[in-house]
All heavy atoms as a GROMACS GRO file, in nm:
protein
  598
    1MET      N    1  -1.896   0.166   1.040
    1MET     CA    2  -1.835   0.080   0.941
    1MET      C    3  -1.683   0.102   0.946
    1MET      O    4  -1.636   0.210   0.913
    1MET     CB    5  -1.892   0.115   0.803
    1MET     CG    6  -1.840   0.028   0.693
    1MET     SD    7  -1.909   0.074   0.531
    1MET     CE    8  -2.078   0.027   0.554
    2PRO      N    9  -1.605   0.004   0.987
    2PRO     CA   10  -1.460   0.022   1.000
    2PRO      C   11  -1.389   0.022   0.865
    2PRO      O   12  -1.434  -0.039   0.769
    2PRO     CB   13  -1.417  -0.098   1.084
    2PRO     CG   14  -1.520  -0.202   1.054
    2PRO     CD   15  -1.648  -0.128   1.031
    3LEU      N   16  -1.275   0.092   0.861
    3LEU     CA   17  -1.190   0.089   0.742
    3LEU      C   18  -1.108  -0.038   0.744
    3LEU      O   19  -1.063  -0.081   0.850
    3LEU     CB   20  -1.095   0.209   0.742
    3LEU     CG   21  -1.160   0.345   0.730
    3LEU    CD1   22  -1.053   0.452   0.742
    3LEU    CD2   23  -1.231   0.358   0.598
    4ARG      N   24  -1.084  -0.096   0.628
    4ARG     CA   25  -1.004  -0.218   0.620
    4ARG      C   26  -0.891  -0.199   0.522
    4ARG      O   27  -0.912  -0.154   0.411
    4ARG     CB   28  -1.090  -0.335   0.575
    4ARG     CG   29  -1.190  -0.376   0.677
    4ARG     CD   30  -1.260  -0.499   0.634
    4ARG     NE   31  -1.343  -0.546   0.742
    4ARG     CZ   32  -1.402  -0.662   0.743
    4ARG    NH1   33  -1.387  -0.743   0.642
    4ARG    NH2   34  -1.476  -0.698   0.844
    5LEU      N   35  -0.772  -0.235   0.564
    5LEU     CA   36  -0.655  -0.229   0.477
    5LEU      C   37  -0.600  -0.368   0.452
    5LEU      O   38  -0.487  -0.385   0.414
    5LEU     CB   39  -0.547  -0.140   0.539
    5LEU     CG   40  -0.586   0.005   0.559
    5LEU    CD1   41  -0.471   0.081   0.622
    5LEU    CD2   42  -0.624   0.069   0.429
    6GLY      N   43  -0.680  -0.470   0.473
    6GLY     CA   44  -0.635  -0.608   0.456
    6GLY      C   45  -0.584  -0.637   0.317
    6GLY      O   46  -0.492  -0.715   0.299
    7ALA      N   47  -0.640  -0.573   0.216
    7ALA     CA   48  -0.597  -0.598   0.078
    7ALA      C   49  -0.452  -0.557   0.057
    7ALA      O   50  -0.378  -0.624  -0.012
    7ALA     CB   51  -0.687  -0.524  -0.020
    8LEU      N   52  -0.410  -0.448   0.120
    8LEU     CA   53  -0.271  -0.405   0.107
    8LEU      C   54  -0.178  -0.508   0.168
    8LEU      O   55  -0.079  -0.547   0.107
    8LEU     CB   56  -0.248  -0.269   0.174
    8LEU     CG   57  -0.102  -0.227   0.183
    8LEU    CD1   58  -0.045  -0.204   0.044
    8LEU    CD2   59  -0.086  -0.105   0.269
    9GLY      N   60  -0.209  -0.552   0.288
    9GLY     CA   61  -0.126  -0.654   0.352
    9GLY      C   62  -0.117  -0.779   0.269
    9GLY      O   63  -0.011  -0.839   0.255
   10TYR      N   64  -0.229  -0.819   0.212
   10TYR     CA   65  -0.232  -0.938   0.127
   10TYR      C   66  -0.146  -0.918   0.002
   10TYR      O   67  -0.068  -1.004  -0.035
   10TYR     CB   68  -0.377  -0.967   0.087
   10TYR     CG   69  -0.394  -1.094   0.009
   10TYR    CD1   70  -0.380  -1.217   0.069
   10TYR    CD2   71  -0.424  -1.090  -0.126
   10TYR    CE1   72  -0.396  -1.334  -0.003
   10TYR    CE2   73  -0.439  -1.205  -0.199
   10TYR     CZ   74  -0.425  -1.328  -0.137
   10TYR     OH   75  -0.440  -1.443  -0.209
   11ALA      N   76  -0.156  -0.801  -0.061
   11ALA     CA   77  -0.077  -0.774  -0.182
   11ALA      C   78   0.072  -0.771  -0.150
   11ALA      O   79   0.154  -0.826  -0.225
   11ALA     CB   80  -0.119  -0.642  -0.245
   12LEU      N   81   0.109  -0.709  -0.038
   12LEU     CA   82   0.250  -0.704  -0.002
   12LEU      C   83   0.301  -0.843   0.036
   12LEU      O   84   0.414  -0.878   0.006
   12LEU     CB   85   0.273  -0.605   0.112
   12LEU     CG   86   0.250  -0.458   0.074
   12LEU    CD1   87   0.268  -0.370   0.196
   12LEU    CD2   88   0.342  -0.415  -0.038
   13ALA      N   89   0.218  -0.923   0.102
   13ALA     CA   90   0.259  -1.059   0.137
   13ALA      C   91   0.281  -1.142   0.012
   13ALA      O   92   0.376  -1.221   0.005
   13ALA     CB   93   0.153  -1.124   0.226
   14LEU      N   94   0.197  -1.126  -0.088
   14LEU     CA   95   0.216  -1.199  -0.213
   14LEU      C   96   0.348  -1.161  -0.279
   14LEU      O   97   0.414  -1.244  -0.340
   14LEU     CB   98   0.101  -1.171  -0.310
   14LEU     CG   99  -0.030  -1.241  -0.281
   14LEU    CD1  100  -0.136  -1.196  -0.382
   14LEU    CD2  101  -0.015  -1.390  -0.284
   15GLY      N  102   0.385  -1.035  -0.267
   15GLY     CA  103   0.509  -0.988  -0.328
   15GLY      C  104   0.633  -1.045  -0.263
   15GLY      O  105   0.738  -1.052  -0.325
   16THR      N  106   0.623  -1.089  -0.136
   16THR     CA  107   0.741  -1.140  -0.066
   16THR      C  108   0.737  -1.290  -0.048
   16THR      O  109   0.832  -1.348   0.002
   16THR     CB  110   0.754  -1.074   0.073
   16THR    OG1  111   0.638  -1.103   0.150
   16THR    CG2  112   0.774  -0.925   0.060
   17ALA      N  113   0.628  -1.354  -0.085
   17ALA     CA  114   0.616  -1.499  -0.064
   17ALA      C  115   0.632  -1.575  -0.195
   17ALA      O  116   0.609  -1.522  -0.302
   17ALA     CB  117   0.478  -1.530  -0.005
   18GLY      N  118   0.672  -1.698  -0.182
   18GLY     CA  119   0.679  -1.784  -0.299
   18GLY      C  120   0.804  -1.764  -0.382
   18GLY      O  121   0.891  -1.687  -0.349
   19GLY      N  122   0.809  -1.836  -0.493
   19GLY     CA  123   0.926  -1.839  -0.581
   19GLY      C  124   0.966  -1.705  -0.638
   19GLY      O  125   0.994  -1.611  -0.567
   20THR      N  126   0.968  -1.695  -0.769
   20THR     CA  127   1.016  -1.573  -0.833
   20THR      C  128   0.904  -1.504  -0.908
   20THR      O  129   0.924  -1.448  -1.014
   20THR     CB  130   1.130  -1.606  -0.931
   20THR    OG1  131   1.079  -1.700  -1.026
   20THR    CG2  132   1.250  -1.662  -0.859
   21ALA      N  133   0.785  -1.505  -0.851
   21ALA     CA  134   0.669  -1.447  -0.919
   21ALA      C  135   0.690  -1.299  -0.951
   21ALA      O  136   0.644  -1.251  -1.053
   21ALA     CB  137   0.544  -1.463  -0.833
   22PHE      N  138   0.762  -1.228  -0.864
   22PHE     CA  139   0.782  -1.086  -0.886
   22PHE      C  140   0.929  -1.052  -0.903
   22PHE      O  141   0.970  -0.940  -0.879
   22PHE     CB  142   0.724  -1.006  -0.768
   22PHE     CG  143   0.576  -1.024  -0.752
   22PHE    CD1  144   0.525  -1.083  -0.639
   22PHE    CD2  145   0.489  -0.984  -0.851
   22PHE    CE1  146   0.389  -1.100  -0.624
   22PHE    CE2  147   0.352  -1.000  -0.837
   22PHE     CZ  148   0.302  -1.059  -0.723
   23ALA      N  149   1.009  -1.148  -0.941
   23ALA     CA  150   1.153  -1.124  -0.954
   23ALA      C  151   1.180  -1.016  -1.058
   23ALA      O  152   1.123  -1.016  -1.165
   23ALA     CB  153   1.224  -1.252  -0.991
   24ASP      N  154   1.268  -0.924  -1.023
   24ASP     CA  155   1.308  -0.816  -1.113
   24ASP      C  156   1.188  -0.742  -1.171
   24ASP      O  157   1.186  -0.707  -1.287
   24ASP     CB  158   1.396  -0.870  -1.226
   24ASP     CG  159   1.521  -0.935  -1.173
   24ASP    OD1  160   1.568  -0.893  -1.065
   24ASP    OD2  161   1.573  -1.026  -1.238
   25ASP      N  162   1.088  -0.717  -1.088
   25ASP     CA  163   0.966  -0.654  -1.134
   25ASP      C  164   0.908  -0.567  -1.023
   25ASP      O  165   0.945  -0.580  -0.908
   25ASP     CB  166   0.865  -0.761  -1.175
   25ASP     CG  167   0.766  -0.712  -1.278
   25ASP    OD1  168   0.770  -0.593  -1.314
   25ASP    OD2  169   0.685  -0.793  -1.322
   26ALA      N  170   0.817  -0.481  -1.060
   26ALA     CA  171   0.750  -0.395  -0.963
   26ALA      C  172   0.600  -0.420  -0.968
   26ALA      O  173   0.543  -0.443  -1.074
   26ALA     CB  174   0.778  -0.249  -0.994
   27VAL      N  175   0.538  -0.417  -0.851
   27VAL     CA  176   0.394  -0.427  -0.840
   27VAL      C  177   0.346  -0.299  -0.773
   27VAL      O  178   0.396  -0.262  -0.667
   27VAL     CB  179   0.353  -0.549  -0.755
   27VAL    CG1  180   0.203  -0.553  -0.736
   27VAL    CG2  181   0.404  -0.677  -0.818
   28LYS      N  182   0.252  -0.230  -0.837
   28LYS     CA  183   0.199  -0.105  -0.783
   28LYS      C  184   0.050  -0.119  -0.762
   28LYS      O  185  -0.018  -0.186  -0.839
   28LYS     CB  186   0.225   0.011  -0.880
   28LYS     CG  187   0.370   0.040  -0.901
   28LYS     CD  188   0.390   0.155  -0.998
   28LYS     CE  189   0.538   0.178  -1.024
   28LYS     NZ  190   0.560   0.290  -1.115
   29ALA      N  191   0.001  -0.054  -0.655
   29ALA     CA  192  -0.143  -0.057  -0.626
   29ALA      C  193  -0.185   0.077  -0.567
   29ALA      O  194  -0.108   0.140  -0.495
   29ALA     CB  195  -0.174  -0.169  -0.528
   30VAL      N  196  -0.307   0.118  -0.600
   30VAL     CA  197  -0.366   0.238  -0.543
   30VAL      C  198  -0.503   0.198  -0.489
   30VAL      O  199  -0.582   0.137  -0.559
   30VAL     CB  200  -0.382   0.350  -0.648
   30VAL    CG1  201  -0.452   0.471  -0.587
   30VAL    CG2  202  -0.248   0.390  -0.706
   31TYR      N  203  -0.525   0.230  -0.362
   31TYR     CA  204  -0.652   0.198  -0.296
   31TYR      C  205  -0.722   0.327  -0.258
   31TYR      O  206  -0.660   0.419  -0.207
   31TYR     CB  207  -0.627   0.116  -0.168
   31TYR     CG  208  -0.562  -0.016  -0.195
   31TYR    CD1  209  -0.423  -0.029  -0.191
   31TYR    CD2  210  -0.638  -0.127  -0.224
   31TYR    CE1  211  -0.362  -0.150  -0.215
   31TYR    CE2  212  -0.578  -0.250  -0.249
   31TYR     CZ  213  -0.440  -0.261  -0.244
   31TYR     OH  214  -0.381  -0.380  -0.270
   32VAL      N  215  -0.851   0.332  -0.283
   32VAL     CA  216  -0.934   0.444  -0.240
   32VAL      C  217  -1.019   0.390  -0.125
   32VAL      O  218  -1.091   0.292  -0.140
   32VAL     CB  219  -1.023   0.497  -0.353
   32VAL    CG1  220  -1.118   0.604  -0.302
   32VAL    CG2  221  -0.937   0.550  -0.466
   33LEU      N  222  -1.006   0.453  -0.009
   33LEU     CA  223  -1.077   0.409   0.110
   33LEU      C  224  -1.205   0.489   0.127
   33LEU      O  225  -1.205   0.611   0.111
   33LEU     CB  226  -0.987   0.429   0.233
   33LEU     CG  227  -0.847   0.369   0.221
   33LEU    CD1  228  -0.761   0.414   0.336
   33LEU    CD2  229  -0.855   0.219   0.214
   34SER      N  230  -1.313   0.419   0.156
   34SER     CA  231  -1.441   0.488   0.176
   34SER      C  232  -1.504   0.440   0.306
   34SER      O  233  -1.479   0.329   0.352
   34SER     CB  234  -1.534   0.465   0.058
   34SER     OG  235  -1.565   0.329   0.046
   35TRP      N  236  -1.588   0.526   0.360
   35TRP     CA  237  -1.659   0.495   0.483
   35TRP      C  238  -1.797   0.556   0.472
   35TRP      O  239  -1.811   0.677   0.448
   35TRP     CB  240  -1.583   0.552   0.602
   35TRP     CG  241  -1.640   0.515   0.735
   35TRP    CD1  242  -1.703   0.399   0.769
   35TRP    CD2  243  -1.640   0.595   0.852
   35TRP    NE1  244  -1.739   0.401   0.899
   35TRP    CE2  245  -1.702   0.520   0.954
   35TRP    CE3  246  -1.591   0.721   0.882
   35TRP    CZ2  247  -1.719   0.568   1.083
   35TRP    CZ3  248  -1.608   0.769   1.011
   35TRP    CH2  249  -1.671   0.693   1.109
   36GLY      N  250  -1.897   0.475   0.480
   36GLY     CA  251  -2.034   0.524   0.467
   36GLY      C  252  -2.062   0.583   0.331
   36GLY      O  253  -2.142   0.675   0.318
   37GLY      N  254  -1.994   0.534   0.227
   37GLY     CA  255  -2.015   0.583   0.092
   37GLY      C  256  -1.935   0.707   0.055
   37GLY      O  257  -1.943   0.753  -0.058
   38MET      N  258  -1.857   0.763   0.150
   38MET     CA  259  -1.775   0.881   0.122
   38MET      C  260  -1.628   0.840   0.113
   38MET      O  261  -1.581   0.762   0.195
   38MET     CB  262  -1.786   0.984   0.235
   38MET     CG  263  -1.913   1.060   0.238
   38MET     SD  264  -1.922   1.190   0.367
   38MET     CE  265  -1.762   1.199   0.437
   39ASP      N  266  -1.559   0.892   0.013
   39ASP     CA  267  -1.415   0.870   0.005
   39ASP      C  268  -1.348   0.945   0.119
   39ASP      O  269  -1.373   1.064   0.139
   39ASP     CB  270  -1.359   0.918  -0.129
   39ASP     CG  271  -1.402   0.829  -0.245
   39ASP    OD1  272  -1.456   0.720  -0.219
   39ASP    OD2  273  -1.379   0.869  -0.359
   40VAL      N  274  -1.262   0.875   0.194
   40VAL     CA  275  -1.196   0.938   0.309
   40VAL      C  276  -1.044   0.927   0.301
   40VAL      O  277  -0.974   0.992   0.377
   40VAL     CB  278  -1.245   0.877   0.442
   40VAL    CG1  279  -1.391   0.908   0.465
   40VAL    CG2  280  -1.218   0.729   0.449
   41GLY      N  281  -0.992   0.846   0.209
   41GLY     CA  282  -0.848   0.834   0.202
   41GLY      C  283  -0.802   0.764   0.076
   41GLY      O  284  -0.880   0.706   0.002
   42GLU      N  285  -0.672   0.775   0.055
   42GLU     CA  286  -0.608   0.709  -0.059
   42GLU      C  287  -0.477   0.649  -0.010
   42GLU      O  288  -0.404   0.712   0.066
   42GLU     CB  289  -0.579   0.810  -0.170
   42GLU     CG  290  -0.512   0.749  -0.291
   42GLU     CD  291  -0.488   0.851  -0.399
   42GLU    OE1  292  -0.581   0.880  -0.474
   42GLU    OE2  293  -0.374   0.901  -0.406
   43LEU      N  294  -0.449   0.528  -0.055
   43LEU     CA  295  -0.326   0.458  -0.016
   43LEU      C  296  -0.258   0.409  -0.142
   43LEU      O  297  -0.322   0.345  -0.227
   43LEU     CB  298  -0.359   0.340   0.075
   43LEU     CG  299  -0.243   0.255   0.120
   43LEU    CD1  300  -0.152   0.334   0.213
   43LEU    CD2  301  -0.292   0.131   0.190
   44GLN      N  302  -0.130   0.441  -0.157
   44GLN     CA  303  -0.051   0.394  -0.271
   44GLN      C  304   0.060   0.305  -0.219
   44GLN      O  305   0.123   0.337  -0.117
   44GLN     CB  306   0.009   0.512  -0.346
   44GLN     CG  307  -0.095   0.604  -0.404
   44GLN     CD  308  -0.032   0.720  -0.481
   44GLN    OE1  309   0.085   0.720  -0.513
   44GLN    NE2  310  -0.113   0.819  -0.510
   45ALA      N  311   0.081   0.194  -0.286
   45ALA     CA  312   0.185   0.099  -0.244
   45ALA      C  313   0.261   0.048  -0.366
   45ALA      O  314   0.204   0.036  -0.474
   45ALA     CB  315   0.121  -0.018  -0.170
   46GLU      N  316   0.388   0.021  -0.345
   46GLU     CA  317   0.471  -0.034  -0.452
   46GLU      C  318   0.567  -0.135  -0.391
   46GLU      O  319   0.626  -0.111  -0.286
   46GLU     CB  320   0.551   0.075  -0.522
   46GLU     CG  321   0.640   0.021  -0.632
   46GLU     CD  322   0.719   0.129  -0.704
   46GLU    OE1  323   0.721   0.244  -0.654
   46GLU    OE2  324   0.778   0.099  -0.808
   47MET      N  325   0.580  -0.249  -0.456
   47MET     CA  326   0.672  -0.354  -0.413
   47MET      C  327   0.765  -0.386  -0.528
   47MET      O  328   0.720  -0.411  -0.639
   47MET     CB  329   0.592  -0.479  -0.374
   47MET     CG  330   0.678  -0.599  -0.347
   47MET     SD  331   0.781  -0.577  -0.205
   47MET     CE  332   0.696  -0.679  -0.090
   48VAL      N  333   0.896  -0.379  -0.503
   48VAL     CA  334   0.996  -0.407  -0.605
   48VAL      C  335   1.090  -0.514  -0.551
   48VAL      O  336   1.136  -0.504  -0.437
   48VAL     CB  337   1.077  -0.280  -0.641
   48VAL    CG1  338   1.184  -0.311  -0.745
   48VAL    CG2  339   0.985  -0.171  -0.690
   49GLU      N  340   1.118  -0.615  -0.631
   49GLU     CA  341   1.214  -0.717  -0.593
   49GLU      C  342   1.314  -0.735  -0.705
   49GLU      O  343   1.278  -0.747  -0.822
   49GLU     CB  344   1.146  -0.850  -0.565
   49GLU     CG  345   1.246  -0.956  -0.523
   49GLU     CD  346   1.186  -1.093  -0.510
   49GLU    OE1  347   1.064  -1.107  -0.520
   49GLU    OE2  348   1.264  -1.187  -0.493
   50THR      N  349   1.441  -0.736  -0.669
   50THR     CA  350   1.548  -0.758  -0.765
   50THR      C  351   1.654  -0.845  -0.700
   50THR      O  352   1.708  -0.809  -0.594
   50THR     CB  353   1.612  -0.624  -0.809
   50THR    OG1  354   1.509  -0.539  -0.859
   50THR    CG2  355   1.716  -0.645  -0.916
   51ASP      N  356   1.683  -0.958  -0.759
   51ASP     CA  357   1.788  -1.048  -0.711
   51ASP      C  358   1.774  -1.083  -0.564
   51ASP      O  359   1.870  -1.082  -0.488
   51ASP     CB  360   1.927  -0.988  -0.737
   51ASP     CG  361   1.955  -0.967  -0.885
   51ASP    OD1  362   1.906  -1.049  -0.965
   51ASP    OD2  363   2.022  -0.870  -0.919
   52GLY      N  364   1.652  -1.111  -0.518
   52GLY     CA  365   1.629  -1.151  -0.381
   52GLY      C  366   1.624  -1.039  -0.280
   52GLY      O  367   1.608  -1.062  -0.161
   53VAL      N  368   1.637  -0.916  -0.324
   53VAL     CA  369   1.628  -0.799  -0.236
   53VAL      C  370   1.497  -0.729  -0.267
   53VAL      O  371   1.467  -0.702  -0.382
   53VAL     CB  372   1.748  -0.704  -0.258
   53VAL    CG1  373   1.733  -0.579  -0.173
   53VAL    CG2  374   1.878  -0.774  -0.229
   54TYR      N  375   1.418  -0.701  -0.163
   54TYR     CA  376   1.290  -0.635  -0.188
   54TYR      C  377   1.285  -0.497  -0.123
   54TYR      O  378   1.359  -0.467  -0.030
   54TYR     CB  379   1.173  -0.721  -0.137
   54TYR     CG  380   1.166  -0.734   0.013
   54TYR    CD1  381   1.100  -0.639   0.090
   54TYR    CD2  382   1.225  -0.842   0.078
   54TYR    CE1  383   1.094  -0.650   0.228
   54TYR    CE2  384   1.219  -0.855   0.215
   54TYR     CZ  385   1.153  -0.759   0.288
   54TYR     OH  386   1.148  -0.770   0.424
   55ARG      N  387   1.196  -0.417  -0.175
   55ARG     CA  388   1.171  -0.282  -0.123
   55ARG      C  389   1.022  -0.256  -0.138
   55ARG      O  390   0.966  -0.263  -0.247
   55ARG     CB  391   1.251  -0.180  -0.203
   55ARG     CG  392   1.234  -0.038  -0.154
   55ARG     CD  393   1.335   0.053  -0.227
   55ARG     NE  394   1.324   0.189  -0.179
   55ARG     CZ  395   1.257   0.285  -0.239
   55ARG    NH1  396   1.197   0.262  -0.354
   55ARG    NH2  397   1.254   0.406  -0.187
   56ALA      N  398   0.957  -0.226  -0.026
   56ALA     CA  399   0.815  -0.192  -0.025
   56ALA      C  400   0.802  -0.047   0.018
   56ALA      O  401   0.861  -0.005   0.118
   56ALA     CB  402   0.739  -0.282   0.071
   57VAL      N  403   0.727   0.032  -0.059
   57VAL     CA  404   0.707   0.173  -0.031
   57VAL      C  405   0.557   0.199  -0.028
   57VAL      O  406   0.484   0.149  -0.112
   57VAL     CB  407   0.771   0.261  -0.142
   57VAL    CG1  408   0.750   0.408  -0.113
   57VAL    CG2  409   0.917   0.228  -0.158
   58TRP      N  410   0.512   0.276   0.070
   58TRP     CA  411   0.371   0.310   0.075
   58TRP      C  412   0.352   0.454   0.123
   58TRP      O  413   0.438   0.509   0.190
   58TRP     CB  414   0.294   0.214   0.167
   58TRP     CG  415   0.339   0.217   0.309
   58TRP    CD1  416   0.292   0.296   0.409
   58TRP    CD2  417   0.442   0.137   0.366
   58TRP    NE1  418   0.359   0.272   0.526
   58TRP    CE2  419   0.452   0.174   0.502
   58TRP    CE3  420   0.528   0.040   0.317
   58TRP    CZ2  421   0.544   0.116   0.588
   58TRP    CZ3  422   0.619  -0.018   0.404
   58TRP    CH2  423   0.626   0.020   0.537
   59SER      N  424   0.242   0.512   0.083
   59SER     CA  425   0.204   0.645   0.129
   59SER      C  426   0.052   0.654   0.131
   59SER      O  427  -0.015   0.590   0.051
   59SER     CB  428   0.263   0.754   0.039
   59SER     OG  429   0.208   0.747  -0.089
   60GLY      N  430   0.002   0.732   0.222
   60GLY     CA  431  -0.142   0.747   0.233
   60GLY      C  432  -0.177   0.888   0.277
   60GLY      O  433  -0.094   0.960   0.332
   61ARG      N  434  -0.301   0.925   0.250
   61ARG     CA  435  -0.347   1.059   0.289
   61ARG      C  436  -0.499   1.057   0.299
   61ARG      O  437  -0.566   0.974   0.236
   61ARG     CB  438  -0.304   1.164   0.188
   61ARG     CG  439  -0.366   1.146   0.050
   61ARG     CD  440  -0.311   1.249  -0.050
   61ARG     NE  441  -0.372   1.228  -0.179
   61ARG     CZ  442  -0.480   1.293  -0.223
   61ARG    NH1  443  -0.538   1.384  -0.147
   61ARG    NH2  444  -0.530   1.268  -0.342
   62THR      N  445  -0.550   1.146   0.380
   62THR     CA  446  -0.694   1.162   0.387
   62THR      C  447  -0.739   1.246   0.267
   62THR      O  448  -0.664   1.328   0.216
   62THR     CB  449  -0.739   1.230   0.519
   62THR    OG1  450  -0.666   1.351   0.536
   62THR    CG2  451  -0.717   1.139   0.637
   63THR      N  452  -0.862   1.223   0.223
   63THR     CA  453  -0.916   1.294   0.106
   63THR      C  454  -1.058   1.341   0.137
   63THR      O  455  -1.115   1.307   0.240
   63THR     CB  456  -0.918   1.205  -0.019
   63THR    OG1  457  -1.001   1.092   0.006
   63THR    CG2  458  -0.779   1.158  -0.058
   64GLY      N  459  -1.114   1.417   0.044
   64GLY     CA  460  -1.252   1.462   0.056
   64GLY      C  461  -1.272   1.555   0.174
   64GLY      O  462  -1.179   1.625   0.218
   65LEU      N  463  -1.393   1.555   0.227
   65LEU     CA  464  -1.428   1.642   0.340
   65LEU      C  465  -1.342   1.608   0.461
   65LEU      O  466  -1.292   1.697   0.531
   65LEU     CB  467  -1.576   1.629   0.374
   65LEU     CG  468  -1.624   1.711   0.494
   65LEU    CD1  469  -1.602   1.860   0.470
   65LEU    CD2  470  -1.770   1.681   0.522
   66ILE      N  471  -1.320   1.479   0.486
   66ILE     CA  472  -1.236   1.437   0.599
   66ILE      C  473  -1.095   1.491   0.581
   66ILE      O  474  -1.032   1.537   0.677
   66ILE     CB  475  -1.234   1.283   0.611
   66ILE    CG1  476  -1.374   1.230   0.640
   66ILE    CG2  477  -1.136   1.238   0.718
   66ILE    CD1  478  -1.436   1.278   0.769
   67GLY      N  479  -1.043   1.488   0.459
   67GLY     CA  480  -0.910   1.541   0.433
   67GLY      C  481  -0.902   1.691   0.454
   67GLY      O  482  -0.797   1.742   0.494
   68THR      N  483  -1.011   1.761   0.428
   68THR     CA  484  -1.015   1.905   0.451
   68THR      C  485  -1.018   1.935   0.601
   68THR      O  486  -0.946   2.023   0.650
   68THR     CB  487  -1.138   1.967   0.384
   68THR    OG1  488  -1.131   1.940   0.244
   68THR    CG2  489  -1.144   2.117   0.405
   69LEU      N  490  -1.100   1.861   0.674
   69LEU     CA  491  -1.114   1.884   0.818
   69LEU      C  492  -0.995   1.829   0.898
   69LEU      O  493  -0.954   1.888   0.998
   69LEU     CB  494  -1.243   1.820   0.868
   69LEU     CG  495  -1.372   1.878   0.811
   69LEU    CD1  496  -1.492   1.796   0.859
   69LEU    CD2  497  -1.388   2.023   0.852
   70PHE      N  498  -0.944   1.713   0.857
   70PHE     CA  499  -0.837   1.645   0.929
   70PHE      C  500  -0.728   1.602   0.831
   70PHE      O  501  -0.714   1.484   0.801
   70PHE     CB  502  -0.891   1.522   1.002
   70PHE     CG  503  -1.006   1.551   1.092
   70PHE    CD1  504  -1.136   1.524   1.054
   70PHE    CD2  505  -0.985   1.608   1.217
   70PHE    CE1  506  -1.243   1.551   1.137
   70PHE    CE2  507  -1.091   1.635   1.302
   70PHE     CZ  508  -1.221   1.608   1.261
   71PRO      N  509  -0.649   1.696   0.780
   71PRO     CA  510  -0.545   1.658   0.683
   71PRO      C  511  -0.440   1.569   0.750
   71PRO      O  512  -0.390   1.599   0.858
   71PRO     CB  513  -0.485   1.792   0.640
   71PRO     CG  514  -0.525   1.890   0.744
   71PRO     CD  515  -0.648   1.838   0.809
   72PHE      N  516  -0.412   1.456   0.687
   72PHE     CA  517  -0.317   1.360   0.742
   72PHE      C  518  -0.245   1.291   0.627
   72PHE      O  519  -0.306   1.252   0.529
   72PHE     CB  520  -0.391   1.255   0.825
   72PHE     CG  521  -0.302   1.148   0.881
   72PHE    CD1  522  -0.224   1.172   0.993
   72PHE    CD2  523  -0.295   1.025   0.819
   72PHE    CE1  524  -0.141   1.074   1.044
   72PHE    CE2  525  -0.212   0.926   0.869
   72PHE     CZ  526  -0.135   0.950   0.982
   73THR      N  527  -0.116   1.278   0.639
   73THR     CA  528  -0.037   1.202   0.542
   73THR      C  529   0.056   1.109   0.618
   73THR      O  530   0.095   1.137   0.732
   73THR     CB  531   0.047   1.292   0.450
   73THR    OG1  532   0.138   1.368   0.530
   73THR    CG2  533  -0.040   1.386   0.368
   74SER      N  534   0.090   1.000   0.555
   74SER     CA  535   0.181   0.903   0.616
   74SER      C  536   0.254   0.830   0.504
   74SER      O  537   0.201   0.814   0.394
   74SER     CB  538   0.101   0.803   0.700
   74SER     OG  539   0.188   0.708   0.758
   75SER      N  540   0.375   0.788   0.532
   75SER     CA  541   0.450   0.710   0.433
   75SER      C  542   0.550   0.622   0.505
   75SER      O  543   0.581   0.643   0.622
   75SER     CB  544   0.521   0.803   0.334
   75SER     OG  545   0.614   0.884   0.403
   76GLY      N  546   0.598   0.524   0.433
   76GLY     CA  547   0.697   0.434   0.492
   76GLY      C  548   0.768   0.352   0.387
   76GLY      O  549   0.725   0.344   0.271
   77VAL      N  550   0.879   0.293   0.429
   77VAL     CA  551   0.960   0.210   0.340
   77VAL      C  552   1.006   0.089   0.422
   77VAL      O  553   1.042   0.102   0.538
   77VAL     CB  554   1.084   0.286   0.290
   77VAL    CG1  555   1.173   0.196   0.206
   77VAL    CG2  556   1.044   0.408   0.212
   78ALA      N  557   1.006  -0.027   0.359
   78ALA     CA  558   1.061  -0.148   0.421
   78ALA      C  559   1.154  -0.212   0.319
   78ALA      O  560   1.122  -0.220   0.200
   78ALA     CB  561   0.951  -0.244   0.459
   79ARG      N  562   1.270  -0.256   0.364
   79ARG     CA  563   1.366  -0.322   0.276
   79ARG      C  564   1.412  -0.451   0.342
   79ARG      O  565   1.418  -0.460   0.464
   79ARG     CB  566   1.488  -0.233   0.254
   79ARG     CG  567   1.458  -0.105   0.182
   79ARG     CD  568   1.585  -0.025   0.160
   79ARG     NE  569   1.553   0.098   0.093
   79ARG     CZ  570   1.559   0.218   0.148
   79ARG    NH1  571   1.598   0.231   0.272
   79ARG    NH2  572   1.527   0.324   0.079
   80GLY      N  573   1.448  -0.545   0.260
   80GLY     CA  574   1.497  -0.671   0.317
   80GLY      C  575   1.546  -0.767   0.210
   80GLY      O  576   1.547  -0.736   0.092
   81ARG      N  577   1.587  -0.882   0.256
   81ARG     CA  578   1.635  -0.990   0.172
   81ARG      C  579   1.550  -1.112   0.191
   81ARG      O  580   1.509  -1.140   0.301
   81ARG     CB  581   1.779  -1.022   0.213
   81ARG     CG  582   1.873  -1.025   0.103
   81ARG     CD  583   2.014  -1.050   0.155
   81ARG     NE  584   2.101  -0.941   0.126
   81ARG     CZ  585   2.140  -0.906   0.005
   81ARG    NH1  586   2.095  -0.970  -0.098
   81ARG    NH2  587   2.222  -0.806  -0.012
   82ARG      N  588   1.524  -1.184   0.084
   82ARG     CA  589   1.448  -1.308   0.093
   82ARG      C  590   1.533  -1.418   0.145
   82ARG      O  591   1.649  -1.420   0.141
   82ARG     CB  592   1.395  -1.346  -0.043
   82ARG     CG  593   1.285  -1.252  -0.084
   82ARG     CD  594   1.239  -1.280  -0.219
   82ARG     NE  595   1.182  -1.415  -0.221
   82ARG     CZ  596   1.094  -1.454  -0.305
   82ARG    NH1  597   1.048  -1.374  -0.393
   82ARG    NH2  598   1.047  -1.574  -0.304
   0.00000   0.00000   0.00000
């Protein structure tokens, strides 16, 4: 059963598309990833837009038994103008 992060991409795309739906506001999301019924990771994302300038921040890590056996963390930032 593959892991899917499509919801994050969709949420971030919504934050950068269209009129002023997220103008001067922040959207935060936390995703718990599971595989075969076991939690294996957590992903946190935040999108902030102010005056046509956006900033997307995300971080993720493995959790549960997988996190104990294979500890992994990742993070990133994207900035731009609409």
